[in-house]
C-alpha positions in Angstrom: 110.0 -186.4 -158.2 108.5 -188.1 -161.7 105.2 -190.0 -160.9 106.3 -193.3 -162.0 102.9 -195.8 -162.3 103.5 -199.3 -159.9 102.9 -201.5 -163.2 105.9 -200.0 -165.3 108.7 -200.1 -162.4 108.3 -202.5 -159.4 106.9 -206.1 -160.9 110.3 -205.8 -163.7 112.0 -206.2 -160.0 111.5 -210.6 -160.4 111.9 -211.2 -156.4 109.0 -208.8 -155.5 107.3 -210.5 -158.5 107.6 -214.0 -156.4 107.1 -212.3 -153.4 103.7 -210.5 -154.5 102.3 -213.5 -155.7 102.7 -215.6 -153.2 101.2 -212.8 -151.0 98.2 -212.2 -153.4 97.3 -216.2 -152.6 97.9 -216.5 -149.5 95.9 -213.7 -148.8 92.9 -214.8 -150.7 93.1 -217.6 -148.8 93.0 -216.1 -145.5 90.0 -213.9 -145.9 88.1 -217.2 -147.6 89.0 -219.5 -144.0 87.9 -216.4 -141.6 84.8 -216.0 -144.0 84.1 -219.6 -142.9 85.0 -219.7 -139.7 81.8 -217.1 -139.1 79.7 -218.9 -141.7 80.0 -222.2 -139.3 79.7 -220.0 -135.9 76.6 -219.0 -136.6 74.6 -221.1 -139.3 76.2 -225.0 -138.0 77.5 -224.0 -134.0 74.5 -221.4 -133.7 76.8 -219.0 -132.0 76.5 -215.9 -130.8 77.6 -212.3 -131.5 80.1 -212.6 -128.6 81.1 -216.3 -129.8 82.8 -214.3 -133.5 84.3 -211.2 -131.3 85.8 -213.6 -129.4 87.4 -216.1 -132.1 88.7 -212.8 -133.7 90.3 -211.5 -130.8 92.1 -214.9 -129.9 93.2 -214.7 -133.5 94.7 -211.3 -133.1 95.8 -211.3 -129.5 98.6 -213.2 -130.2 100.2 -210.4 -132.6 99.9 -207.7 -130.3 101.6 -209.9 -128.0 103.8 -211.8 -129.4 104.3 -209.7 -132.0 107.4 -207.7 -130.4 109.6 -210.4 -129.2 108.5 -212.7 -132.4 110.5 -209.5 -134.6 113.2 -209.7 -132.1 114.5 -213.9 -132.7 113.5 -212.9 -136.8 116.7 -210.4 -136.8 118.7 -213.6 -135.2 117.2 -216.4 -137.4 117.5 -216.9 -141.4 113.9 -214.6 -142.7 113.4 -217.4 -145.7 113.7 -220.3 -143.3 111.6 -218.7 -141.2 108.5 -216.9 -143.9 108.8 -221.2 -145.1 108.1 -222.9 -141.3 105.5 -220.3 -141.1 103.8 -221.0 -144.2 104.0 -224.9 -143.8 102.6 -224.5 -140.7 100.0 -222.5 -141.0 98.7 -225.0 -143.4 98.6 -228.0 -140.8 96.7 -225.3 -139.1 94.6 -224.1 -141.3 93.8 -227.8 -142.2 92.9 -229.0 -138.5 89.7 -226.0 -138.6 88.1 -228.9 -141.1 88.0 -231.0 -137.4 87.1 -228.4 -135.3 83.5 -229.0 -133.6 83.2 -226.0 -131.4 84.1 -223.1 -130.7 86.7 -223.1 -128.3 88.9 -225.5 -130.3 88.3 -222.9 -133.2 89.7 -220.4 -131.1 92.3 -222.3 -129.8 93.8 -223.3 -134.0 93.3 -219.0 -134.5 95.3 -217.9 -131.6 97.6 -220.6 -133.1 97.5 -218.9 -136.4 97.7 -215.7 -134.9 101.2 -216.4 -133.1 102.8 -218.2 -136.2 101.9 -214.4 -137.9 103.5 -213.0 -135.5 106.7 -214.8 -136.9 106.1 -214.5 -141.1 104.8 -210.4 -140.4 108.6 -209.3 -139.7 110.5 -212.0 -141.9 108.9 -210.4 -144.7 109.4 -206.8 -143.7 112.5 -207.7 -143.9 112.2 -209.9 -147.0 111.4 -206.6 -148.5 113.7 -204.7 -147.4 116.5 -206.9 -149.0 114.8 -207.6 -152.5 113.6 -204.5 -153.3 115.8 -200.9 -153.3 115.4 -197.9 -150.4 114.0 -196.2 -153.9 111.6 -198.5 -154.8 110.3 -199.3 -150.8 107.2 -196.7 -151.4 106.0 -198.5 -154.4 106.7 -201.6 -153.1 104.2 -201.4 -150.0 102.4 -199.8 -152.4 101.9 -203.0 -154.5 101.1 -205.1 -151.6 98.6 -203.2 -150.2 97.0 -202.6 -152.8 96.6 -206.4 -153.4 95.4 -207.0 -149.7 92.3 -204.5 -150.4 91.7 -205.9 -153.8 91.2 -209.3 -152.3 88.9 -207.6 -149.7 86.7 -206.5 -151.9 85.7 -209.6 -153.9 87.0 -212.4 -151.1 83.8 -211.9 -149.6 81.4 -212.6 -152.3 83.5 -215.8 -153.7 84.0 -217.0 -150.4 79.8 -217.1 -150.0 79.9 -218.8 -152.9 82.0 -221.1 -152.3 80.3 -222.1 -149.0 76.9 -222.4 -150.3 78.7 -224.5 -152.9 81.2 -226.4 -151.4 80.5 -225.9 -148.1 83.2 -224.5 -145.4 86.0 -227.2 -145.1 86.0 -227.0 -148.7 87.8 -222.8 -147.8 89.6 -224.4 -145.2 91.8 -227.2 -147.2 91.7 -224.2 -150.1 94.1 -222.0 -146.5 96.2 -224.5 -146.4 96.9 -224.8 -149.9 97.6 -221.0 -150.5 100.1 -221.3 -147.5 102.1 -223.9 -149.3 101.6 -222.2 -152.3 103.1 -219.0 -150.3 106.3 -220.8 -149.3 106.9 -222.7 -152.7 107.5 -219.2 -153.9 109.2 -217.9 -150.9 111.5 -221.6 -152.0 112.3 -219.5 -154.8 114.2 -216.2 -153.9 117.0 -215.7 -151.6 116.9 -213.9 -148.9 120.7 -213.0 -147.4 121.1 -210.0 -145.3 124.3 -208.2 -145.1 126.0 -208.7 -141.5 125.4 -207.4 -138.5 126.6 -207.5 -135.1 124.8 -211.2 -135.1 126.8 -214.3 -134.2 129.6 -212.2 -132.5 132.5 -212.5 -130.7 130.8 -212.5 -127.9 127.9 -214.8 -128.0 130.1 -217.8 -129.7 132.3 -217.1 -125.9 129.2 -217.5 -123.6 129.6 -220.1 -121.0 129.4 -224.0 -121.5 126.9 -224.5 -119.0 123.2 -224.8 -120.0 121.6 -222.2 -117.0 124.1 -219.8 -117.5 124.0 -219.8 -121.7 120.3 -219.6 -120.9 120.4 -216.3 -118.9 123.0 -215.2 -121.6 120.6 -215.7 -124.5 118.1 -214.0 -122.5 119.0 -211.0 -121.3 120.6 -210.7 -125.7 117.2 -211.1 -126.3 115.8 -208.5 -123.6 118.7 -206.2 -124.9 117.5 -206.4 -128.4 114.3 -206.0 -127.7 115.1 -202.4 -125.2 116.8 -201.5 -128.5 114.6 -201.7 -131.0 111.6 -200.1 -129.2 114.3 -197.6 -127.5 114.7 -196.3 -131.3 111.1 -196.3 -132.0 110.2 -194.2 -129.6 113.7 -191.9 -129.8 112.9 -191.3 -133.9 110.0 -188.6 -133.9 108.4 -188.9 -137.1 108.8 -193.2 -136.9 107.2 -193.0 -133.3 104.1 -190.9 -135.1 103.9 -192.8 -137.6 103.0 -195.8 -136.0 101.1 -193.8 -133.7 98.8 -192.8 -136.9 99.1 -196.1 -137.7 98.0 -197.8 -134.5 94.9 -194.9 -134.1 93.3 -195.7 -138.1 93.6 -198.8 -137.2 91.3 -198.8 -133.9 89.2 -196.7 -135.9 88.7 -198.8 -138.4 87.7 -202.5 -136.2 85.5 -199.6 -134.0 83.7 -198.5 -137.3 83.4 -202.8 -138.8 81.0 -204.2 -136.7 78.9 -201.3 -135.6 78.1 -199.7 -140.0 75.9 -202.7 -140.1 73.8 -201.5 -137.0 73.9 -197.7 -138.3 72.4 -199.0 -141.8 69.9 -200.9 -140.0 69.2 -198.1 -137.3 70.2 -194.8 -139.0 69.3 -195.2 -142.2 66.6 -198.1 -142.6 67.9 -199.7 -144.6 68.9 -204.1 -145.5 71.9 -206.2 -146.4 72.2 -205.2 -150.1 73.4 -201.3 -149.1 75.1 -202.9 -146.2 77.3 -204.6 -148.4 78.0 -202.2 -151.1 78.5 -199.6 -147.8 81.5 -202.2 -146.4 83.1 -202.8 -150.2 83.6 -198.6 -150.7 85.9 -199.1 -147.6 88.2 -202.0 -150.2 87.8 -199.0 -153.0 88.9 -195.9 -150.8 91.7 -198.3 -149.6 92.8 -198.6 -154.0 92.1 -195.5 -154.3 94.2 -193.7 -151.4 97.0 -196.7 -152.1 97.2 -195.3 -155.8 97.4 -192.1 -155.1 99.7 -192.1 -152.4 102.8 -192.2 -154.4 101.6 -189.1 -156.1 101.5 -187.2 -152.9 104.5 -188.5 -151.4 106.3 -186.8 -154.6 108.9 -183.9 -153.2 107.0 -184.3 -149.6 108.3 -185.9 -146.2 106.3 -188.7 -145.6 105.0 -187.4 -142.1 102.8 -184.9 -143.7 101.5 -187.7 -145.7 100.4 -189.2 -143.1 98.7 -185.8 -141.5 96.6 -185.8 -144.3 95.5 -189.3 -143.9 94.8 -188.3 -140.5 92.4 -185.7 -141.6 90.8 -187.4 -144.2 89.8 -189.9 -141.3 88.2 -187.3 -139.6 86.2 -186.3 -142.2 84.8 -189.4 -143.0 83.8 -190.4 -139.1 82.4 -186.8 -139.1 80.2 -187.3 -141.9 79.2 -190.7 -140.9 77.8 -189.6 -137.8 77.2 -185.8 -139.3 74.3 -186.8 -141.7 71.7 -189.7 -142.0 72.4 -190.0 -146.7 73.1 -193.5 -148.0 75.0 -191.1 -150.2 76.7 -189.5 -147.5 77.8 -192.9 -145.3 78.9 -194.2 -148.7 81.4 -191.1 -149.4 82.2 -191.5 -145.2 83.3 -195.4 -145.8 85.3 -194.5 -149.5 87.1 -191.6 -147.5 88.1 -193.5 -144.5 89.4 -195.8 -146.8 91.8 -193.3 -148.7 92.6 -192.3 -146.1 93.5 -195.2 -144.2 95.9 -196.0 -147.5 97.6 -191.9 -146.6 98.5 -193.5 -143.8 99.4 -197.1 -144.0 101.5 -197.0 -147.0 103.7 -194.4 -145.9 104.5 -195.7 -142.4 105.6 -198.5 -142.8 107.5 -197.3 -146.2 109.4 -194.7 -142.9 109.7 -197.8 -141.3 111.5 -199.8 -143.7 114.2 -196.9 -145.1 114.9 -195.8 -141.7 115.1 -198.4 -139.0 119.0 -200.2 -139.6 118.9 -203.1 -141.2 120.0 -205.3 -137.6 117.0 -203.7 -136.5 114.3 -204.3 -139.0 113.0 -208.0 -137.4 112.0 -206.5 -133.7 111.0 -203.0 -135.3 108.3 -203.7 -137.8 107.4 -206.6 -135.1 106.6 -203.8 -133.3 104.3 -202.2 -136.0 102.3 -205.3 -136.6 101.8 -205.3 -132.5 100.6 -202.2 -132.2 98.2 -202.8 -135.2 97.0 -205.6 -133.8 96.7 -204.2 -130.2 94.6 -201.2 -131.7 92.0 -203.9 -133.7 91.7 -205.6 -131.3 90.7 -202.7 -128.8 88.6 -201.2 -131.2 86.2 -204.6 -131.1 86.5 -204.7 -128.0 85.4 -200.8 -127.2 83.2 -200.1 -129.7 80.3 -201.8 -128.5 80.3 -200.7 -125.3 80.9 -197.0 -126.0 78.1 -197.0 -129.0 76.0 -198.8 -125.9 76.7 -196.2 -123.7 76.4 -193.0 -126.0 74.9 -194.2 -129.3 76.8 -195.2 -132.8 76.5 -191.4 -134.1 77.9 -189.5 -131.6 80.4 -192.4 -131.3 81.7 -191.7 -134.9 81.1 -187.4 -133.9 83.7 -188.6 -130.9 86.0 -190.6 -133.1 86.1 -187.6 -135.6 86.5 -184.9 -133.5 90.1 -187.0 -131.3 91.2 -188.0 -134.5 91.9 -184.4 -135.6 93.3 -183.2 -132.5 95.8 -186.0 -133.1 96.2 -184.7 -137.2 96.3 -181.0 -135.6 98.3 -181.7 -133.0 101.1 -183.8 -135.6 101.2 -181.5 -137.7 102.2 -178.4 -134.9 105.2 -181.1 -133.4 106.1 -182.1 -137.0 106.5 -178.7 -138.5 110.4 -178.0 -139.3 111.0 -175.2 -136.7 112.4 -171.6 -139.0 115.8 -170.9 -139.6 117.2 -168.6 -137.2 116.6 -164.8 -138.0 120.1 -163.4 -138.7 120.6 -160.1 -136.4 120.7 -157.2 -138.1 124.6 -155.4 -138.7 125.1 -152.7 -135.9 
């Protein structure tokens, strides 16, 4: 397989370019708004670290809880309409942050934003599969992830300047405008899914009474939900990919709030080094997503994901075993690159292996596991680190990830062909 740079291939697809541009602007708006929310809670409302954590959990939890149900509904609805309505509704919610005056109000708005995002995510996954040929799905996911990680690197500095000069409310209006821009980009696309079992004669023949119709609809939704999850967990490579990606997100969300404490108490450094070490995660993510296509050439996606798990274990071990600035930077760089090697192939494998009629519910389960892993990581990491210490926790994470990678390598190895019996 010949390696083709992303810029020379995937952006020739005009529809993908429109979708990518809309998401680039929308993601930037999200990062700026989240920074402004944390700034308002910290400096204006004089909130505690628990307040900040609860607001972020309020945003992530609906993605974890409502995601699977949202995916079932997305499989039955018009994808383009779902994306546009989700964007426009989130624009209104982002504008409501301007009027929020306490942590509870901010938490409610953030929870509603997370709920609407649980519909947009699977709809985007379906749209990507419709707009991009299967051979280019890896490149498309690579380009979307790179946009996300570039924004992750530069948005904190930009958001800090905007909050300082213009105030938090300006950032909330900017986020609302980014959702409107994304909706306007999606409105230019033609997203037509192939005909599926939805809208079949059996569904049109539901009883006319309201109660019977409701029961029939709920039974159908329950059947679709069970069918999607049965497909995931009966597909060995796909269930492994989901597990690996969730482990990576758990690791990242566990480390993120503790790196600042590690730098303060272990490296005895300050904010400048903290900013540099944190930025290296984003740099590593870009490096990983840039190299994943070359690594995947001629190899199964599952092999690339296993390599990413081993890289994640090495990065965590570096952070726990040493107390040097250089190894800390190398560690976060390695963690970022390893996550790129896990998330992009896992997303691509999901899109390639999933039947079109199940794409929404399968991708929403993927998002739900992602979000649940991040919530658990944020909640568990502080408690465990307080019990055993930060560095031992990093080493324990490294050992657990290495064990998962080793077991996965053994589990996913193709069986050896049977040797022919010697002739008599």
